[in-house]
N, C-alpha and C positions, 0 to 999 in steps of 0.2 A: 877187411877182416870182420866187420860187423854187418855186412850187407845182407847176409842170410837171415838176420833177425828182423828184417823189414817186413813185419806182418801187421795185421789190423790191430789197432789199439782197443777197439771197442768190443767189449763184451760186458758193459763198459768196464774196463778200459781195455778190454781185450780186443785198452786195449788199447794205448797210449801208443800194418802200421801205417798204412797210407790212407789219408782222408782225401777224397777226391771231389772235384767239381768239374762238370763237363759243359761244353757248349753245344746246343742243338740236340738232335736225337739220332738214334741209330738208323742206318739204311736197311732195307729188307734183307740184304745178303749177309748182314752181320750175324754171327752165330752166338754172340754173347753181348751183354750190355757193355758199353764202351769203357766204363770204369769199374765194372765188376760188382756183383752182389750188392751189399749194403754200404759200400765204401763211397758214400755220397755226402759231401758237406765240407765244412772247414772246422778247424780245431783251435781253440783258444785256452790258455791257462793263465790264471791270475795268481802270482806268487806273493804271499803276505807273511810278514814276520810279526804275527799277532797271536793272541791267545784265542782259544775256542770261545771264551766268554765274549770277546769282541764281536763275534759273528752270530751270536744268538739274536734272532730277529733282524739280521742285516738284510739289505737289499743288494742283489747282484743284477746288473743290466748289461745285455750284450746287443750290439747292433751291427748289422751288415747293411751298408748304405743307409737307407732310411727305415729299414725294417728292424724292429727291436723286440726283445722278449725280456721278461723280468722273473727273477726267482726270489721270493721272500723266504729266507732261510728260517727254519723252525726255531722256536725258543728253546725247546728241549732237544738238543742235537743228539744226545745219547739215545733217546727213545725213537726219534723220528728219522734218523739216518741208519741205513743198513751198515754192516761191517765194512763194506767197500766204499762207503761214503755217499752212495746214491740215496735219494729221498724215498721214504716209504709212501709218501703222498705226492702232492703236486711238486713239480720242478719248475723250470722256466715256462712262463705263459706269455703268449703274444703272437707275433707273426713268424717267428723262427722256432721250429721245434727240434729237439735233439735230446741227447743224454747228458747228464751232469753228475758231478759228485764233489764232495768236500773231503780232502785228504790231508791228514797230518803226516808230514814227510820227515824232516830231520831237524833237530836242534831248534825247535820252536817255530819252524816254518809250516805254514798251511798253504794248500793249493786248491783253488776252485777251477774245475775243468768243465768245459762245455764243448760238445761236438754236435754241430748242426746237421740235421738229417733231412728236413723238409721245410716248406713254407706254408703259411696259412692257406694260400690259394693255389698251391701246386703240390702234387704228391711227392715230388722229389726236386732237390736242387738241380738235378740234371736238366730240368726244363728251363732253368734260368741262365741268362747270358752273363758270364763274369768277364771282367776286363782288368788288366793291370792298372793299378792305381785305385782299386776299390777301397772304400773307406770302412774301417772297423773301429768300433769303440767298445770299451769295457769299463763299467763303473761298479765299485763296491762301496756301499755307504752303510755305516754302522746305524743301529736302531736310534741312537740319539742324534743322528744327522751328520756326524763326522765322516768325511770322505776318506776312505782308506786307500783307494786306488781309483784313478780316472785317467785313462789313456786313450788317445785317438791315433790310429796308424793307417797309413796308406800302404797297400800290399801289392807286390808284383808276384804273380803265381809261378809255380815251378811246373814245367811240362813233364808229365810222367810218361805217357805213351799214347799211341793210337791203337784201338782194338783191331782194326783191319784197314790198313792204309789203302789197299786195292779197292775197297768199297767206299773209301773216302769217309770213314767213320770220324766223328768229332774227336778233337784232342781232349785229353784228360789233364787236369791241373790239380795241384795241391797247395794248401796254405796252412802253415802252423804258426801260431803266435804265442810267444812266451813273454808275458808282461809282468813288470814289477812297478811298485809305486813311483820309483824315480826313472822309469822308462821315458825317454824323450817323446813327447806327443807330436802329432802331425808331421811325422817323419816317414819318408817312403823307403820301405825295406822289402827284401824278398821274404818269402814264406817258407824257407827251408827248415827242415826238422833237425833237432838235436836227438840223435838216436839213443834209445835206452841202452843200459848195460846188458849185454848178452850173457846168458847163464846156461851152462851145460851140466845136467845132473845125471848121475849114474842110473842104471836100470835096476831099481829096487826090486822089481818083480823077480829078477834072477837071483836074489839073495835068500830066497826061501824064508821070508820074514813072517812073523805071526800077524794076526789081525790087529794086535795092540801096538804094533811098531809105530814109533813117532819119528818124523823127519823134521829137522829144524835148520833154518838158515839164519845166520847172524851177520850183522855189520857192526864192528866196533862194540861188541857185547850187547847190542840191541837185537833181540832174537824173536823170530816168529815161525810158526809151523807152516809146512807145505804138504798137501795142498791148502789153499787159503781158507777153505771152509772149516778147517780145524780151529779150535779156540786160539785167539791171539795171546801171545805172552807179553808183548811190549808194543804199544801203539806206534813207536818209531821203528819197528822192525821192517826189514826189506819186504816189499810186496812183489810177488812174482805174477806176471801177466802173460796171457796168450800162450799157455803151454802147448807144445806139440810133441807127442810121444813118438819116439823112433826106436828101432831095434836095440840100439846101444844106450838108450836112456831118454831123457827129456830135454828138449831145447825150449828155452823160455827167455823172458826179458824182465828187466827191473827198471822202473823210473825212479830217479832220485833227485834231490835238490842240488842243482849245479852250484849254488852259492856256498855250499859247505863241503862238497866232495874235495878230497885232497889225496895226493899220492901217499901211500902208506896206510890207507884204510884197510882194515883187516876183515875178511869175509871167511866165515866158517860154516861148513855144511856137515851135519852129522846125523846118524840114524841110531836110535836107541830101541832095543828090542828085549823085552823081559828083563829090564834092569841092566842090560849090557850095551855098551857102545860098540856097534858092529861095523860102523863106517865113520871116519872122521878125517876131514881134510880142511886145511886153512890156506887161503891165498891172500898175499899182501898185494894190493892193487897198485898198478902204475897206469894212469889213464892216458889215452890219446886226447889231446886238447886242441880245440879249434873254435872258431867263430863262424858258424855256417852262413850267417847273414852279414858278416863284417862286425868289427869291434864297435862301430857307432850304433849298430842296431841291436846286437846281443849284449844285454846288461852283464851277464856272466859268461865265461867260457863254457862251452859244451865239453863235458868230460865223459868219455865212454871207454869201454873195454869189453873183453869177453872173459868171463870167469868159468874155467873148465874144471869141474870137480870130478870128472870121470876117472 
């Protein structure tokens, strides 16, 4: 049911949707890169139940094997982070380059996301050989030295596809890691992804709305505007990512905090134009629940669904 929402997470995060690592290089007869476009790298998320104050001046360090990068989070998070949580200045520095952001999710949870895109001595991770059992580490340390999260994990990659098997193109692999402070370290797990909640929105263009129309999406009364470049109403509002416009509306997705999602969550989408509500629909969620990497590896169950507001 949610497979059609499997698109790139990065824009960033457009884009929380397959992050890929390949082995080797393309053969001359290949018509496209083996893993496609910019989808090169691995994706890690550190979930923290702390305040933003705890992360002012904090250090985040990510390592793939022995290659590491660090992000010194700014003291003034409001000034030095964009609305989507990405840094206005420097992010991770070191041997692994990528995109990062700090996101307030739900009920006091914060998430640090990192998507690796290249290495210091290579234009792309496509040139690097990955192997099952690769070691990843993620550290988050407060400015006063207190460790908020320190996890080491061995990862088995998920085979995605081959671009052209007749040409013997290299295989493509993906690894997603969702890490919590009490995640068991030095455990070998697969890198399967917990897919975001899929969202289907109606075609507002067909409603003959004025330029002042406002579209709002709420989860349990935490509301935010869509598209996301409109002013935020609530920092815990749902965040829509990777929108794809279709003739009958918009297909998009929403990352949420698995630790607090629960059946019965209420989602409301409404459109206001010239002081009138011209569209209003509420959905009470019942999530599909699973442990993609097994209960011993996934700290919380993955909860996903498709919210169809059309």
